[in-house]
N, C-alpha and C positions, 0 to 999 in steps of 0.2 A: 831572168827573174820569174817568168811565167812557169818555167819548169820547176823552180823551187816552190812556188805557190801550189802547184798541182801535187807535188810530192808531200808538202806539209799538210795539205788538206787530207790526203789519203792516210797519212800517219795519225792525224788527230782522230779520224774516224776509227782507225784501228784501236786507238787508246780507249775510246768510248766503249767499244764492244769488249775489249780485253778486261776492262774494269768490271763489267758485269759478269764476264766469264769467270774471273777470279773469285767473285763473291758467290756465284751460283754453283760452282763445281763441287761435286761430292768427293771425288778422288783427289787426295792431297797432291799426287804427282801432276795431275792436270792443272790444279790450282797453281802449283809451283811453276809449271810451264807458262801459264798465263802471266804470272809475275815477272818471269825472266823476259818474256816478249815485251811486256810493258816497259821494263827497264831499258831494253834495247831501243824501243821506239822513242821513249822519252829522251834518251841520250842523243838520238839522231835529230829530234826536233830542237833540242837545245844547243846542238853543235854548230859548227861553222858551215857556211854555205857550200864550200867544195865537198865537205864530208857528206852533207845532205844529198847533193847531186850525184855523188859516187855510190850511194847506197843502192843495193840490189833490192828494190822495192818488190819486184815480182817474187823473189824468193821469200822475203819477209811476209808478203801477203799470203803465200802458200802455207807458211808455218802458222800464221794467225788463223787462216781458214780452217786448217786441220784442228787447231785447239778449239775454235768456236764450235765446230761440228761435234767434237768429242763431248763438250759441255752440253750441247743441245741434246745429244743422245742420252746422256746421263739424266738430265732434267726431265726430258719427255718420258723416259723409261719409268721414272718415279710415279707417273700418273697411270701406268698400266697395271697396277696391282691386281685388278680384277680382270685382266685381259684387255686386248685392244679391239674387241669386237664392237665397242661403242663408236668407233670412228668410221665415217663414210669413206669408201675406197677412193673417192674423188679428191679427198683432202691430202694432196701430195705436194712436195716442193715444186714450185713453178706452175701449179695448176691454174687454169683459167676459170675462175669462179666469179667472173664479172656478172653483177646483178643477181647472184644466187641468194636464195632465201635460206639462211642458216640461223634464223632467230630462235631464241630460247633453246639452244642446243648445248650439250656438254661436249666441248671440243678439246678438252684437256689432253695435252700431250701430242696434239697434231703437229705435223711439220709443214708449215705454210711458207717456208723460206722461199722468197722470190715469187710468191703467188700473186696473181692479178685478182684483187678483190674489189675493184672499182664498183661503187654503188651496190655492194652486197649488203644484205640485211643481217646484222649480227646482234640486233637488239636482244638484251636479256641473256646472251650466251656467256658461258664460262670458258674463258680462254687461258686458264691457268696452265702454265708450262707449254704454251703454244709458241713455236719458233716463228717469229715474224720478221726475221732479218731480210731486208730488201723487199718485203711484201708491199704492194701498191694499195694503200688504204684510202685513196681519194674517194670522197663522198660515201664512204662506208658508214652505215648506220650503227652506232655503238651505244645508243641510249640503254642504260641499265646493264650494260655488259660488264663483266669482271675481267679487267686487264691487269689487275694488281700484281699478278705473278707471271705475266706474259714474258717471253724471252726475246731480247734484242729489239724491243720496241723503242722508237726514237720520237723526240718531240716533233720533228717535221712530219712524221707519219700521223701523229695525233692531230696536228694542225690542219692536215688535209682531210680529216674525217669529220663526221657529224656525231656529236655526243651530247651529254647533258650532265647536270649536277649529280645524278645517280649513277654515272659511269664510274667504276672503280679503277683507279690508275696506280701504277707503281709510284712509290714515294719520291723518286728522283725526277719525275715528270710533272708538268703543270697542266691544269685544265686550260685548253685554249680559250681566249676571250670570247669567241663566238659561241661557246657552249654555255656561258653563264645565264643566258635567258631561256634555256631549255630545261 
């Protein structure tokens, strides 16, 4: 049963990201691939336990990862119309940006996938098109930041951050309760 729970949890996480990928993809083929993967994952989640346990999750994860990265590249590229010279070279996937001062910056199109942003200051920054998949946002300062078009942002990430009423969020996410008084 524990194996089934672990597999189902991973599959539900894939569904969350694939839904966003499907909606944000510019390339119709990439969008179709996201839909096909969602259908495969939904079928597995709704199926019988033996079918779930026999699923090659590693292969499915690889396919989902590839699709998410393709969508990320498309979305982030759309913010480079004037060139990518506006980005700090330290803004890379997996970067250690703990405690960094990135306030009031235009970070549009940055790839911060898996970055450590613990206690970073992003107040007043524009994070449109920023890939935040797996980024650690614990205690990040997000007051007045624009996250409305950030990519792969999740509710748990927001819940771990500090923000306020003036923080712009994607329509499918809610302002954490501890932000209401800020």
